[in-house]
C-alpha positions as CSV (number, residue, x, y, z in Angstrom):
1,M,0.0,0.1,0.0
2,P,1.4,3.5,-0.8
3,I,3.1,5.3,2.0
4,N,2.9,9.0,2.7
5,I,6.3,10.7,3.3
6,L,5.5,13.6,5.8
7,M,7.2,16.9,6.5
8,P,9.4,16.2,9.4
9,A,9.8,18.3,12.6
10,L,13.3,19.6,12.9
11,S,12.7,20.7,16.5
12,P,10.0,20.3,19.2
13,T,8.7,23.8,18.5
14,M,8.7,23.6,14.7
15,E,5.4,24.1,13.1
16,E,6.2,24.6,9.5
17,G,9.2,24.8,7.1
18,N,10.2,25.2,3.5
19,L,10.9,22.4,1.2
20,A,14.2,23.9,-0.2
21,K,15.3,21.2,-2.6
22,W,14.3,17.6,-3.7
23,L,17.3,15.3,-4.2
24,V,15.0,12.5,-5.9
25,K,12.4,12.6,-8.5
26,E,9.2,10.6,-9.4
27,G,10.2,7.2,-10.4
28,D,13.3,7.0,-8.3
29,A,14.0,3.9,-6.2
30,I,15.2,4.7,-2.6
31,S,16.3,2.8,0.5
32,A,16.0,3.7,4.2
33,G,18.6,6.1,5.1
34,D,18.9,7.6,1.7
35,V,18.9,11.6,1.8
36,I,15.8,12.4,-0.3
37,A,15.3,16.4,0.3
38,E,16.6,19.4,2.0
39,I,14.2,21.2,4.5
40,E,14.8,24.8,5.6
41,T,13.6,26.6,8.7
42,D,14.4,30.2,9.8
43,K,18.0,29.2,11.0
44,A,19.1,25.9,9.5
45,T,18.9,23.7,6.4
46,M,18.7,19.9,7.2
47,E,18.9,16.8,5.1
48,V,16.0,14.6,5.1
49,E,16.3,10.8,5.2
50,A,13.9,8.1,4.1
51,V,12.7,5.6,6.7
52,D,11.2,3.1,4.1
53,E,12.3,1.6,0.8
54,G,10.3,1.8,-2.4
55,T,9.8,4.0,-5.4
56,I,8.9,7.6,-5.3
57,G,5.4,7.5,-6.9
58,K,4.4,11.1,-6.5
59,I,6.0,14.4,-5.3
60,V,3.1,16.2,-3.6
61,V,5.0,19.4,-2.5
62,A,7.0,21.1,-5.1
63,E,10.5,22.1,-4.6
64,G,10.8,25.7,-3.3
65,A,7.4,25.5,-1.3
66,E,7.3,27.6,1.8
67,G,5.2,27.3,5.0
68,V,4.7,23.4,4.6
69,K,3.1,22.2,7.9
70,V,4.7,19.7,9.9
71,N,3.2,16.1,9.2
72,A,1.8,17.1,6.1
73,P,2.3,14.8,3.1
74,I,5.2,15.9,0.8
75,A,5.5,12.8,-1.4
76,I,4.0,9.3,-1.8
77,L,6.2,6.1,-1.7
78,L,5.2,3.1,-3.6
79,E,6.0,-0.3,-2.2
80,E,7.7,-3.2,-4.0
81,G,5.3,-4.4,-6.9
82,E,3.1,-1.3,-6.8
83,D,2.7,1.2,-9.7
84,A,0.9,4.6,-9.9
85,S,-2.6,3.0,-10.1
86,A,-2.2,2.0,-6.5
87,M,-2.2,5.7,-5.6
88,D,-5.8,5.9,-6.9
89,A,-7.0,2.7,-5.3
90,A,-5.9,3.5,-1.8
91,P,-8.3,5.7,0.1
92,A,-5.9,6.4,2.9
93,A,-2.2,5.4,2.8
94,P,-0.2,4.6,5.8
95,T,2.2,7.4,6.8
96,A,6.0,7.3,7.3
97,A,7.7,10.6,8.5
98,A,10.9,11.3,7.0
99,T,13.7,11.9,9.4
100,P,16.3,14.8,9.5
101,Q,19.7,13.6,9.0
102,A,20.9,15.3,12.3
103,P,19.0,14.2,15.5
104,A,16.4,16.6,16.7
105,A,14.8,16.5,20.2
106,P,11.6,14.4,20.4
107,A,8.2,16.3,20.6
108,A,6.5,16.0,23.9
109,E,3.5,14.2,22.2
110,A,3.4,12.7,18.8
111,A,0.8,14.2,16.6
112,P,-1.6,11.8,14.7
113,A,-0.5,11.1,11.3
114,P,-2.8,12.8,8.7
115,V,-4.1,11.0,5.7
116,A,-3.1,12.4,2.3
117,A,-4.7,15.5,1.4
118,P,-5.1,17.4,-1.8
119,A,-3.0,20.2,-2.7
120,P,-4.4,23.7,-1.8
121,A,-6.7,25.0,-4.4
122,A,-5.2,27.7,-6.8
123,P,-6.9,31.1,-6.8
124,I,-9.9,31.7,-8.8
125,A,-10.0,34.6,-11.3
126,A,-13.0,36.7,-11.7
127,S,-13.7,34.9,-15.0
128,G,-14.0,31.6,-13.0
129,E,-10.7,30.3,-14.3
130,R,-8.0,28.9,-11.9
131,V,-4.9,31.0,-11.4
132,F,-1.8,28.8,-11.3
133,S,1.0,30.3,-9.1
134,S,3.8,29.4,-7.1
135,P,3.5,29.4,-3.2
136,L,6.2,32.2,-3.0
137,A,4.5,34.3,-5.6
138,R,1.2,34.2,-3.8
139,R,2.8,35.0,-0.5
140,L,4.6,38.0,-1.9
141,A,1.3,39.2,-3.6
142,K,-0.5,38.9,-0.4
143,Q,2.1,40.9,1.5
144,N,2.0,43.6,-1.1
145,G,-1.8,43.9,-1.4
146,L,-1.9,42.5,-4.9
147,D,-4.5,40.4,-6.6
148,I,-2.7,37.2,-7.9
149,A,-5.4,36.8,-10.6
150,L,-4.4,40.2,-12.1
151,I,-0.8,39.3,-12.7
152,A,0.3,37.8,-15.9
153,G,2.3,34.7,-15.4
154,T,5.5,34.0,-17.4
155,G,6.3,30.6,-15.6
156,P,5.6,27.2,-17.2
157,H,1.9,27.0,-18.6
158,G,1.3,30.6,-17.7
159,R,2.2,30.0,-14.0
160,V,2.7,33.2,-11.9
161,V,6.2,33.1,-10.4
162,K,8.2,35.5,-8.1
163,R,9.6,37.6,-11.0
164,D,5.9,38.3,-12.2
165,V,5.1,39.5,-8.7
166,D,8.3,41.6,-8.5
167,A,7.4,43.1,-11.9
168,A,3.9,44.0,-10.8
169,I,5.2,45.7,-7.6
170,A,7.7,47.7,-9.7
171,A,5.0,48.7,-12.2
172,G,2.4,49.5,-9.6
173,T,-0.2,47.0,-11.1
174,G,-2.0,44.1,-9.9
175,K,-4.1,45.9,-7.2
176,A,-7.8,45.2,-7.0
177,E,-10.1,48.1,-6.6
178,A,-12.7,46.8,-4.1
179,A,-15.8,48.9,-3.5
180,P,-16.4,49.6,0.1
181,K,-19.2,47.6,1.8
182,A,-21.8,49.2,3.9
183,T,-20.8,47.1,6.9
184,D,-17.3,48.6,6.7
185,A,-18.5,52.0,7.8
186,P,-18.4,51.4,11.5
187,K,-15.0,49.7,11.2
188,A,-13.7,52.7,9.3
189,A,-14.9,55.1,12.1
190,E,-13.0,52.9,14.4
191,A,-9.8,52.9,12.5
192,P,-8.2,56.0,13.7
193,K,-8.7,54.7,17.4
194,A,-6.8,51.4,16.4
195,A,-4.1,53.5,14.8
196,L,-3.6,55.5,17.9
197,A,-3.3,52.4,19.9
198,S,-0.9,50.3,17.7
199,G,1.0,53.1,15.9
200,P,1.0,54.0,12.3
201,S,0.5,51.2,9.8
202,D,3.3,50.2,7.2
203,E,1.3,51.9,4.6
204,Q,1.1,55.1,6.6
205,T,4.8,55.0,7.3
206,L,5.8,54.4,3.6
207,K,3.9,57.6,2.7
208,L,6.3,59.5,4.8
209,F,9.2,58.5,2.3
210,D,9.9,59.6,-1.3
211,E,8.8,56.7,-3.5
212,D,12.0,56.9,-5.5
213,S,14.3,56.7,-2.4
214,Y,13.6,53.3,-1.0
215,E,13.1,49.6,-1.7
216,L,10.7,47.5,0.5
217,V,12.4,44.0,1.1
218,P,9.9,41.6,2.7
219,H,11.1,40.0,6.0
220,D,12.3,36.4,5.8
221,G,11.6,33.8,8.4
222,M,14.7,34.6,10.6
223,R,14.2,38.2,10.7
224,K,10.5,37.6,11.8
225,I,11.6,35.2,14.5
226,I,14.4,37.6,15.8
227,A,11.9,40.4,15.9
228,K,9.2,38.4,17.8
229,R,11.6,36.9,20.3
230,L,13.5,40.2,21.1
231,T,10.1,42.1,21.3
232,E,8.8,39.6,23.7
233,S,12.0,39.5,25.8
234,K,12.0,43.3,26.3
235,Q,8.2,43.4,27.0
236,T,8.3,40.4,29.5
237,V,11.7,40.3,31.2
238,P,12.8,42.9,33.5
239,H,16.2,43.7,32.3
240,F,18.8,44.9,34.8
241,Y,22.3,46.0,33.7
242,L,25.8,45.9,35.3
243,T,29.0,47.0,33.7
244,L,32.6,46.3,34.9
245,E,36.0,46.7,33.4
246,C,38.7,44.0,33.2
247,E,42.4,44.3,32.5
248,L,43.5,41.9,29.8
249,D,47.3,42.0,29.5
250,A,47.9,38.9,31.5
251,L,45.2,37.1,29.5
252,L,46.8,38.3,26.2
253,A,50.3,37.2,27.3
254,L,48.9,33.6,28.2
255,R,47.0,33.5,25.1
256,A,50.2,34.1,23.0
257,Q,52.1,31.6,25.0
258,L,49.4,28.8,24.6
259,N,49.2,29.5,20.8
260,A,52.8,29.3,20.4
261,S,53.0,26.0,22.2
262,A,50.2,24.4,20.2
263,P,51.1,21.0,18.8
264,K,51.6,21.2,14.9
265,D,50.7,18.7,12.2
266,G,53.2,17.6,9.4
267,D,52.4,20.7,7.4
268,G,53.2,22.9,10.5
269,K,49.4,23.8,11.1
270,P,48.6,24.3,14.8
271,A,46.0,22.0,16.2
272,Y,44.2,25.1,17.6
273,K,44.4,28.9,17.7
274,L,42.9,30.4,20.9
275,S,40.9,33.6,20.5
276,V,40.2,36.2,23.3
277,N,36.5,35.1,22.9
278,D,37.3,31.5,23.6
279,M,38.8,32.5,26.9
280,I,35.8,34.8,27.7
281,I,33.6,31.8,27.1
282,K,35.5,29.7,29.6
283,A,35.8,32.5,32.1
284,H,32.1,33.1,32.0
285,A,31.2,29.3,32.4
286,L,33.8,29.1,35.4
287,A,32.1,32.1,37.0
288,L,28.7,30.6,36.7
289,K,30.2,27.4,38.3
290,A,31.6,29.6,41.1
291,I,28.2,31.5,41.6
292,P,25.7,28.7,40.9
293,A,22.8,30.8,42.1
294,A,23.2,33.0,38.9
295,N,23.1,29.8,36.6
296,A,19.3,29.9,36.7
297,S,16.1,30.4,34.5
298,Y,12.9,32.0,35.8
299,L,9.7,30.1,35.4
300,E,6.3,30.9,36.8
301,S,6.1,27.6,38.6
302,G,9.7,27.9,40.1
303,M,13.4,28.6,39.4
304,V,15.4,26.2,37.2
305,M,18.9,25.8,38.7
306,H,21.2,24.6,36.0
307,K,23.9,22.1,36.8
308,H,26.2,23.1,34.0
309,A,27.1,26.1,32.1
310,D,25.9,25.7,28.4
311,V,27.1,28.8,27.0
312,G,25.4,30.3,23.8
313,V,27.6,32.4,21.6
314,A,26.1,35.0,19.2
315,V,27.2,34.5,15.7
316,S,26.4,36.9,12.8
317,I,25.0,35.2,9.7
318,D,23.5,36.5,6.6
319,G,20.2,38.0,7.6
320,G,20.4,37.9,11.3
321,L,22.3,35.9,14.1
322,I,22.2,32.6,15.7
323,T,23.7,31.3,19.1
324,P,25.3,27.9,18.9
325,I,25.9,26.5,22.2
326,I,29.2,25.2,23.9
327,R,27.8,22.5,26.2
328,R,29.3,22.1,29.8
329,A,31.8,24.9,28.9
330,E,33.0,24.9,32.6
331,E,34.5,21.3,32.0
332,K,36.1,21.8,28.7
333,T,39.7,22.9,28.1
334,L,40.4,26.2,26.1
335,S,41.6,24.2,23.2
336,T,38.5,22.1,23.0
337,I,36.4,25.2,23.3
338,S,38.3,26.9,20.6
339,I,37.9,24.0,18.3
340,E,34.3,23.5,18.9
341,M,33.6,27.2,18.4
342,K,35.2,27.5,15.1
343,D,33.3,24.4,13.9
344,L,29.9,25.7,15.1
345,A,30.5,29.2,13.8
346,K,31.4,27.9,10.2
347,R,28.3,25.5,10.2
348,A,26.1,28.3,11.6
349,R,27.1,30.6,8.6
350,E,26.4,27.7,6.3
351,R,23.0,27.1,8.0
352,K,24.0,23.5,8.6
353,L,23.6,23.4,12.6
354,A,21.2,20.8,14.0
355,P,18.5,22.4,16.2
356,T,20.1,20.7,19.3
357,E,23.3,22.8,18.7
358,F,21.5,26.2,18.9
359,Q,18.4,25.6,21.1
360,G,18.6,25.8,24.9
361,G,21.6,26.8,26.8
362,T,21.8,28.5,30.1
363,T,23.5,31.9,29.3
364,S,24.9,33.8,26.3
365,V,27.9,35.8,25.3
366,S,27.7,38.6,22.6
367,N,31.2,40.0,21.6
368,L,31.4,43.2,19.4
369,G,34.9,44.0,20.3
370,M,36.2,43.1,16.9
371,F,34.1,46.0,15.7
372,G,35.7,48.6,18.0
373,I,32.5,48.7,20.2
374,K,33.6,50.1,23.6
375,E,30.5,49.1,25.4
376,F,27.0,48.0,25.0
377,A,24.0,46.1,26.7
378,A,22.6,43.0,25.0
379,V,19.1,41.8,25.1
380,I,18.5,38.6,27.0
381,N,17.6,35.5,25.0
382,P,14.8,33.7,27.1
383,P,14.9,31.2,28.9
384,H,18.3,32.5,29.7
385,A,18.6,34.8,32.8
386,T,21.9,36.4,31.8
387,I,23.8,37.6,28.6
388,L,27.3,39.1,28.7
389,A,28.1,41.8,26.2
390,V,31.8,42.2,25.5
391,G,33.4,45.4,24.2
392,A,36.9,45.9,22.7
393,G,40.1,45.6,24.7
394,Q,41.6,49.2,24.4
395,K,44.8,50.8,25.8
396,R,43.8,53.0,28.6
397,P,45.7,55.0,31.5
398,V,44.9,53.2,34.8
399,V,46.0,54.1,38.4
400,K,48.2,51.5,40.0
401,G,49.4,52.5,43.3
402,D,50.4,56.2,43.0
403,E,51.2,55.9,39.3
404,I,49.3,56.1,36.1
405,V,50.3,53.3,33.8
406,P,49.0,51.9,30.4
407,A,46.8,48.9,30.4
408,T,44.6,47.0,27.9
409,V,41.0,47.3,29.4
410,M,37.8,45.6,28.3
411,S,34.3,46.7,29.4
412,V,31.7,43.9,29.8
413,T,28.0,44.5,30.5
414,L,25.8,41.9,32.1
415,S,22.1,41.9,31.3
416,T,20.2,39.9,33.9
417,D,16.5,38.8,34.3
418,H,16.0,40.7,37.7
419,R,13.4,38.1,38.4
420,A,16.2,35.3,38.7
421,V,19.5,37.2,39.2
422,D,19.2,40.5,41.2
423,G,21.7,43.2,41.4
424,A,23.9,41.9,44.2
425,L,24.0,38.4,42.7
426,G,24.8,39.8,39.1
427,A,27.7,41.8,40.8
428,E,29.1,38.6,42.4
429,L,29.0,36.7,39.0
430,L,30.8,39.7,37.3
431,Q,33.5,39.9,40.1
432,A,34.0,36.2,39.6
433,F,34.4,36.7,35.9
434,K,36.8,39.5,36.2
435,G,38.9,37.1,38.5
436,Y,39.2,34.6,36.0
437,I,40.0,37.2,33.2
438,E,42.7,39.0,35.2
439,N,44.3,35.9,36.6
440,P,43.9,33.5,33.5
441,M,46.1,30.8,34.8
442,S,43.3,29.9,37.1
443,M,41.4,28.8,34.0
444,L,43.9,26.0,33.3
445,V,43.7,24.2,36.7
């Protein structure tokens, strides 16, 4: 009996994803474990493996489709001896969820497997004819207030594709002139009140700009998630900020010594090259171990006290940022942290991280020192209760005894969730961090 291949969940919280690429076509024979597709979420692209063997009878969701719901059928697999007629004969095929190649955390409760469903109907034009269009084209048309039925398609068989919508936006065409309904009058009267409550609409804001001086670029999934999470954080988490300065000269000297003594391979390439950020990650993890009350997360039902320091590190990627996590950082050597961080950052920029590699964690580090930023305050990433914002190390005059001498000084600002880490506790954490930074040999024992 034909088997439905379902859209897999790449994480417990995933509700939908984009089918970025098919690696098989209809008629291809596949075996369990074969990579058949690439699924894209807002922050990662994952390869999907088949869990059964057979022949791809039908691809239900086209390559490039966006917003595909988890557990929705994406293809139909024919078992040995079956042909295409079996798909018509079977009223409800058994389901088989494809699995991502990298392991993802299991969902709390498995959702019931849906039966095969017909593809969403194409829009209907005023003439009664169906309008064939790609999912991306329909989404862009909706975002820009265009009627897809009024846009001429240049894709296969007259299908409306992204370039057609882009052309309509540029030409100012494709907008439907809808006559106002009598029932709309009360709503129109209420519109000014709503505008005052929620601020100006996008359309009202755009009218403030010269039409020839901007381009409106629709948000991608990552930017929407970042905007949503950071807005929620600032609205729901009472942020409290503490800033402290650390001298870096001893740390820089130790770093140079450790890098010089790193073992080399046959080509003379060192096994690792420590960065200042690697040592900051270690110092922050050890500080949380020394002040365990600060290694917490606030929940309405109680305080989550973490047993290890899982440090998320902000990495800038195209279109946003992601925080891959160094697990149990307090237990790892500086060389291990350095090697792991380089690998995680590389795969983050390629969007090849597994969800388990960037979800969770107990704290975060955000370092803008490489850009010359002296000091800043970072937004907490819930459910974390702390994030450490690191500025640049700069030569400054400092007073030692009765003398003014030069020193390399770095400003760090700790943002805390005041429900979990209050001022005094946050100050203790920063003092412990400063101790490890200014006495870096203590990180090696």
